[in-house]
Each structure stands twice: as structure tokens, then as C-alpha cells.
N, C-alpha and C positions, 0 to 999 in steps of 0.2 A: 253603767244604764244597759237595758232591755230596749228592744226594740220592737217596735207589733203592727205588723198590718193590718187596716182593717178598712172594709167596703164603707161603711156609712159617712157622710159627708162631713166635714169640721164641724157644724152647725148642733148639727146632732151626735157628738161626743162629747161627753161630759170628761172635763182635765182640768186641773189648778191653772192650766194655763194654756194659751193658743198663741200660735207662732205663726205672725203678719209680716212680710216683709214690705216696706215702701219705696219708689223710685224718691229722688229730690225732688220735688215740689211738684210732687206728683199726687191724687188721692191712695189712699190703703185702697189697694184691689183689694175685694171681699170677695172669696168663693164660694159662690151660690148666691139666689134669688127668691129662696124660701123665706116666711117670716123671721124667721131666726137669724139669717144673714143680712135685712135689712136693719133689724133692729142693732146687731151690731155695726152698719154701716151707719148708722144715726148717732149710736155712741160714741163712733171715730170722729164724725164729723162735727160733735157736740164738745168733744175732749179738744182736739186739735186747733179747732177753739178760739180755746182758752192758755193754751200751752206752744212752746216754740221749737216743738221737734217738724223737720225740715222733711227728715229721709239724710240726709249729710250721711254721706259715707263710715260706716261704725258708730252711729248715733243709736243709741236702746233707749226707749221708754217702755217699763214697766206701771200697767195700770189698772189697776181694780174698777174688777168689772161690773154691770149692772146686773141685780141680783137676777135679773127675767132673763137673762144667759146661762148655761152651764157651765160653764168657765170661769174660775175666780180671778184671772186673772188674763190681762191681755199682754201681750209681747211683740213691740213693734221693733223693728229692727232697719234701718236704713240704710241702702242702696246706694248713695249717692248719683250721676246722675243718670242717666235711662243711656242714653248715645254713649255712655262708657262700659256698659255690663262688660265684666268678664267673670268666667269662671271664679278667677284670684280675687276676687271684689265679695263672689256671693258666698264664695267659705271662709272671706276676711267678718264679710256682718253679720255670717253667722256665727262666729266664734267668737266675737262681740257679745253677741246675747248671750251663750253659755257661760262669758266670760263676766257677766251682769247679774248672772241668773243665779252665781255663790254666791249672794248675799240676798237670796232669796230661795225661803223652802220648797221648794215646789216638788214634788211626784212625781205628774205626770205633766207630761205636757206633749199638743198637739199641733198638728202642721198638716198642710195639704197638699197634695201629690196634685193637684190641679188647682196651681197657684196662678192667679192670674199672671200676663206680662211677664212671668219667667220664660225666656227661650230657650227651658232647658227637660227634657225628657222625664218622665217619669223616672225611672232608674236612677240616670244619673243626679236629678234636683236627690232626691234619695241618699244614695252614696253618698255628692259631697257633701250634704245636710250632717247627714250622720258622724262624717269623718272629722268636720268643722268644728261640732257641736264638742267632741271630745278634745278636739284639739284647743280649744275657747274653756274647757272647763278647770283646766289642768293645775294642778296646784303641784309645787314641791315641798317637804312641809317637816320632812326627814330631821332636819337639826334646831326646829322650833321645837322649844318645853312648853307650851303655849301656842298653840292653834290658835288664833279669832276666828277664822270661818266652823273650828268644833270640827267633832268628827261627824255630823251625821249631814253637811253639807254635802251629799251625791249627788252625781249628776243625775236629772229628773228621766224616767223611763219616755221615750219616743214611742206616740203614734204617729202613725203616718196616715192619714183619711182618703178615702176618696182612689182608695188600690183596689185594683181589680181585682175581681174573685177568685180568679186563679192567674198565681204568676211567680210562677216557683222562681224566672230567672232574677224577677227583682228582688222576691227573697232570701234567692241563695247571693245575689251581691251586697244586702245589707249583714245575710251573716260573716260576708270573707271582709266587710268595713271594718265592723265592729272588733274581728279577730285580729286585725292589723293593724286597728287603731291602739288595740292593750300592747299589742310587740310595741309600736314606739311610746309608750305609755311607759315600757322597760326598759327602754333603751332611752329617753327621755329620762329618766331618773338616772341615769350611769350615766349618761353626760354631762348634770349639771353636777357629780362628785365634785370636791376639789381636788386640788393636787395633793393636797397629802392623805389624801383616802384612794387617787384613782391615779397612781405610781404604775410604769410600765404592765411591772409581773401583776397586781393587782387586777386593772384593766383586763390582762389575761385568763386572769382566772376567772374574772364574770364573763366573757367571753368564750370562754369553755362551760361554766356553766347556762349560759342562754341555750346555744346550742346544744348539748346534752338533753335540752329541755323541746327542744323544736324539732330533734331529728338531725341533726348537721353534725359533720365531722369535723375537727379542731388540731388542729393539730399547732403549738406556737414551738417558736427557733428562741431562746434565752442568748446571751452573751457568745458563751462558746462556741453555738453551730454558728452562730451567726459570721464569727472567724473565723470558723474552718472553712464557711461558704466564700470567704470570701468579702464580704458586705461592707468594704472603706465607705463609702457615705454614711451608710445610716448608723455605722456605728461610731462614727467621727460625730454625729450630733451629740447622742447621749455618754461624751468623754466626760466632760465636766459636773454628772450627775451621781448621784451614789445608790440612785437607779440603775439599773442597769435598763439597756432596749431590752428591746421584745419585736419580733415579727409575729403576728398572730395571722392564719390562713384557715378560714371556713370552706367547708365544700358542700354545698347543694344535689345532686347527684341529678337532679329534674326526673320528670317523666316516660320525660322522652332521650331516651342512652343512645340515640344513634348520631344525637344533636351536638357540635359542637357546643363547649361551654363559651360563659362568657364570663373574663373577668372585671373586676372593680375592686378599685385599691382608694384607700382613704387616710388619707394623711391626722395621722393620733398622736401629734405633739400634747402631753400632758401638764405639760405647763411648758409656756417661750418668756424667759427673763428675755430672750436675744443673747444669752452667752457673753462672752467679751463685746459684744457690739452691743454692749446693754441698751435695755428700751430704758424712755424715760418713767418715773413712776407712777403719776396720775393716769390712772385705767390699766394699770398691767395687771391687776386681780382677774379681765378681763381676760386673759389669758390664760387661764383652766381650761375656756373652750377654745385652744387652737387642735384639740381632738377630734372636732364637729362633724371634720370627713369623713375618718374613721367612725365615728357614731353611723351619720346618716348610714354608708355604707352595712355596717352589721343593721343596722334596721332593716335595709333593701334586700339581703339573702335571707334573713329571720321570714321576712314579711313574704320573699320566694317562696318559700320550706313549705310558709301555713299556708298558700292559697293553692302551692302544687301546680306551679309553673311546668312550661313541658322543658323549657330550658336548664341546663346544667350551668349554677353558678358559682365560682369561686370567687371571694373574697380573700385580700390581702390588707392587713393591717399594721404598718411600720409603728411602731409608739415608738418614744423616748423622750426623756425633760432635758430638755436645752436649758444648761444650766452655766454658771460660771466657776465651776471651781477651779483646783491645781490644774487636773487635766485637761482643761478643755480646749478644745478646737483655738484657734488662732488666725488673725485675719493674718491672708498671706501664705497660711501653711496651704499643702497639696497633696490634697489625697488620690487615690486607686478606685472608683467604682466596682462593684462587682461585673459591671461589662466590659471594666479592664482598660474604661478609657477614665483621663484625669483631669482633676476639677481643682485649680484656686482659689480658697475661700476669699475672697474678699471682704465677708459680712459676715460675721456669722448668726445676722439674724433672718438672714435669707436661709433659712435651716430644712423649711419646708421639703421644698425639690430636692434637698440630699438627699431625704431617708429615702422619695419618691423617687427619687433616678435608681435605686437599689429595686426596690419594692416593683417598677415596672420590668425592668431589665429579669426580674424572677417570675415574675407574672407574662410575659412572654414565654416562658419554657414550659408552658401548660396548653401552648401551640393554641390559643385561644380567638374565636371568633369575631373576635373586638377588644378591647380593654378602654374601662372608661375609669378616670382619677378623680373624685372630689378632694378639695382644699383647701383651707383660710388660710392662702397663700399669698396675697397681695393687696397694701389698705391701696394701693395702687386701683383695686374693684372701686373700692370707695367713691371716692374720687370719680369717676368714668363712669360707673352706672348711678352712683344714690344705696339705697336699699329697697329699690323696688326689681329688682330684678338679678341675677347672676351670666357671670362672661361664661361662654363655650367657646370650646377652638379644637381646631384638630388637625389632623392630616387628611381624612376626606372630607367630602363638602357633604356625602350624603349619612354618616354618622352624623355631623352635626347639625342637618335638618330632624330627622329622625329623631336625634337629645329637646331641641327645640318645641316638634309636634307637643315628644309627653311633655313637654315642662305646659305647654299652654293646653294640654286636657286636663293635666293634674294639677292645674293652679301653679306650678313650682315654675316660672319665665328665666327663661334663657337668652340672653342678645348675643350676636357671634360677634367674634374677631378674629381679624386677617393673622394667619399665622405664614408671611412671606421670609421667603425664603433672604429679604436682607437683611431682617431681623439678627441672624446668625452672624452675621459683623461684626457685632454688640458685645455677643460673651465669651468671642474667640480669645486666650491665654496668652500669652506674652510666653508665658512658662510652661503652660499646662493645656492638655489639649481647650478644654472651657473654661470660664471663672463662673461665680453663682450670681454673679451680679450685673448687670449691662451699666453704660453710663449716659446715655442719652435719650430716658424716658420712657413709655411705655410699658411699664413698670407691671402690667398685667402680661402683657403680648410678651415678654423677655421671660416671664417665667414660663409659658406655656412652651415658648420656642423652646426652652433650656431642656425640658421634657419633654422634646419630641428626639429628643437623642440619645434618649434610652428606652426605643421601641421600634424594634422592626418596620421598615418601611410595608412590608407585606400582611402587617395588622392593622388593621382599623381601629385606630386611636380618636376618643377626645378627653379634653381636661376640661374642668369645669370648676373656676374660680369661685367658692361661695367662703369669704371672707367679708363681704355684704351683707350677707343674707343668711349666717347662719344659728345669729343670736340675735336677742332685743338687749340694749344695756342699758334698757328702764323700761318699766312698763307698759304697753300699750293698752289704748282698752280690747283687743282681739287675743292678750296673751299676757302673761308675768314675761318680767325679763329671765332670762337666758337662751337657752336652746331651742331651735324652731323644727332642726334636723330636717334640714330643706336640701334637698334632691333625695331622700327614699323613697316620697309618694313617684317623683319626676321617675328614676331609676325604673321601679319596679312597673309601670305606665308603658316606659321603652320593653324593658322582659318582655309583656305581653302579645307587644307587636312585633316581636323581631320574628 
């Protein structure tokens, strides 16, 4: 996809398609009042009188245009009710339009930066729209021997009309958005790989290649190195698999070397059977996406490098496969983490917090300004929040609020949950310092409470449980089934503002 800024109004821009947005039960706002715009307005009113397009969120219609208009098709995207407008809903509507356009051969798509009724400045509108169109047009076809869409179903070039004559900041925003979207596509392809092609060692090799391509340093610790380091919790997770665990560490130096780095940690379970505490068979195939926290962190550090953000970033991806092999960790086993704290494992399916425990302790050794971890940690997050927004908790209200605000801006929304000291009682072990699960509900909070024990109080830290937003189990109007990389754009927005 190429993007271009053009100063002419939408009505004077020839294109295969014009993209317009409409709020539910509202007239379609047409930018401009010239004769062509008035003709477009009449065409839309005539068409809507005969069709059931009402502008519901993610409702998309592709209309053959009148011959007297410079566009071959008109693409209408519904935004839902005006009172419910949010950046996240706008991005979803734009992605739905792109997802629908995969079935149409449009070489160019024009959209006005002077869109009536949209409460977004031109720079934000262009950035969100370009990113959302990229996201919605994505398809993972690597294993299809016959791709029904065909190789020519490329994303149309986007023409942003009504642009200021001189708009260097807008042009830079678009260039950055397209570059970041390409990185997200690369990592999304990696996240989509099945477990038989994405074992820890294979993921480490792919991360190293991406780091080299984008100018980052990459270090990989294998099983022997992890044993020497004393990472007993991470190693315990991978004991049942013939694929040995890895710890992948990527470093972006930042453009301002005086700044202390930020550490990002992402749970990277390449497949999760639950181990000895095995999961039910139904739906287990989705556990190839238990690496999505690590994939979001990988995308974030690569985007930070591409955007040349000032803040140095260290990304840690603890990778393991959780299998019920002959040497697998058992319920009742007691292990010693890198921090020295002992953990009784009551449920081997609560494995993500174990490898994160060691990775968080190692992250603290870099003396970062802050640590943020992302993890598909608990099914309880789905019960608590559905699939709309993810949970955030931390040891400082300031960092939680910073991340929440970054989520509001990026469209990846968060909801704060408390980490009160009372929750500590639920994970105190009878035979060890800690146990890896609680017994009194509040599963998402208990997961965060456990992780807090592995971060020094002196370091601001936040935990994002993205189990409910990290992947789609079925195709949606705005995206195919698979990973969303939820959290990557949020982290970049947060890093921009630090």
C-alpha cells in the first residue's frame, strides 16, 4: 500500500473508490458543496432509500457509482452511534472496510481529510486510517495451496484528499504509520506460525533475523545458559518438551543515550497443552497463540527502532513449550526462581507466570526506568472484561494511568484492576514462599499479584493481561481469525510520551 497526500477536494479526485464514513441512523456526510458533491449526496440518498445500510459499527457497503462521478465505487463504512464514537471504533470501522475490499479489485481508494462529523484532526485521522486499512487487509496465506483471493488482491493505494498544501508533519506521520504497519505484518506472520514451525529455537532465529534487519542487538540464551544463570522457573515450564526453552533479548539503544532504558517483557509460550494439568482438547489449537505477549513486545521494540524513538528499549521474550512429557513438571513440585524465591506449582497450566517471574527479575538487572510485561495470562480476563479491552495493573498508579491513556490514544484500550496487599494471602505457600495459583477467585488479579513479587519496589512496573484481546478465534468483519498483536501500538504510544 502506498499513501499520497493530494490538495484537491474529494469530488475532484479520480479513483477506483471513495471511502466515506457514516454514523448509525445519520445521513452520510459528504465533504464539499460543489456540484459533484451534491450529485454524490443525491446518489447516496437514492441508494439508501432502497437498501438497509444504517451505519452500524463494522457495516460496510461497496456501491457502484454513477457514471457522472469520478469514482468507480463508493465505499460506505459504518461507525455506529455518534455518541459512542471512539478512536478504537473508528479504527475497527476502517479495518472492516479494508477487510471487505479484499473481495474487490480497487487500485486506488480516496478519502477526505476534511471528513465532516469525525472529531479527529487530519494528522490523527490519516495515521489511524492508514494503520487500520493495513490491519484489516491482512491475510495469512502461507499454508494455502490455493489462495482464493489470488495474488493480485493487494491493498489499494490511499489518496488523502483535502490535504494542506504544505504538510511535512502529516507526511511524516503517514510514512511512519506505513513503516510500522509493515513491521506489524511481519510479526503477525510470525505469530501465526503453528507450533510445529515455531518452537522456541525457531522463534529465536526469526527474532534474530528481524533484529538484524531493523538494526537491533539480539542475544539468545539457550537451556545451558539459563541453567548457569539459575532460571529455575523458566526451565520448569519447558521440561516436558523436546524443544528446549530460550530467552530472547533485543536491545534498541534509543536516540538519547542519556535516558534510562525501559524493559518490555512478553510471555512467549509457543504451545500450551497445560502440561500435566492438561487442558480440554476442544479449542486447544488456539494455544499456538500463547506466544502473543512476546510477539506484541517484539513488534513494539522493532517499531521503536524504525521510528527512532528517544527512549532505549530492552525486550525480553522468555520462550518455552508447555508439554506433558516424561520429565514434565508435576503439580506439587517446588522450584527455585532466579530471584531465589521458591514456588510450589499447584497447576502446571499456570505456567506463564513462572517464565515471566524469571524474565522480570532479569529485566530488573538492567536498572530500567520502568518495566511493562504483556501476557496471555488468564482466562479469567475474558470473564471479567470480555474481548473489548484488556486488564492493566501495577505497583504505581502513575504508570497504570500512563498506559491507560496510551491505550485510549492508540485504540488498544485498558481497564485498571487493583493489586491490594490482601491478595498476597492467597498465594502464600505452605511449603514454599509462593504458590502459582490462588484459591479464592480474582484469577486475573492473582496473576498480577504473583508477578509483583519478582519486581523490585523501586522500579515502576505494570502488567497487561491480554488473554482476551490477543487473538480472534473466528473471522470478524474487521479481521481474519488469528493474532491481533494487541499492545504493540499501545506500547509505542506510551514510549513516545515518556
